[in-house]
N, C-alpha and C positions, 0 to 999 in steps of 0.2 A: 241109649236113646231103643226108643221102641216103642210101632204105632200102637197108637189108643194109650200107652200109661201118658201122667202130667210130666212138663218138661218144666224146668227151672234155665234162664236163659235173658240175656238180654242181648238185643234186637237193637241197630244204630247206622246211622247214616252213613259208615264212613266204609274202603273200600281196600282198607288194612287197620291195622291195631296204630300205628304209626298216626294216621291220616286222627284216629279217634280219639288217642292221647293229647294231638299233639292241639282240640277244643276237646277241654275235660268239662265247660258246659254245655256241650252241646244233646240239643235232644235224644233221650232214647226210651224206648219199650223193658222193663221189665216183669219177668213172667217166672212167679212163683208155682209150682202143681200150678202149671197151665192156666194161670189168671193171671188178665194183670194190674199191675198193681196201681195204687192213689202213682203220681206220678208229684207230688210237690214234695219237698223239700222240709226238713221237720225243722223250730228254729233250732239256731246255737241252744238258746240254756237246754232248750231237752236235752242234751247231749251232756252239757256238762255234767253231771253224775258220771257219765260213760267213759270220759277223760281224762276225770281227777280232776279241773280246774273248776277255780270261778268265776264266773267276770269280770275284771278289770285284773286279769292274775296277765 
């Protein structure tokens, strides 16, 4: 990290990694190159090509 440099990080309301992992659906803020990413999760169908699975498999 450096002052003025873009950051990639995830911010969450947890005091420890254990608390964060205990609630995988908890809200979080994702920064990529210093910009907040869209918080909407993709539909599972859009991920099928990445996993090699198809619906109903």
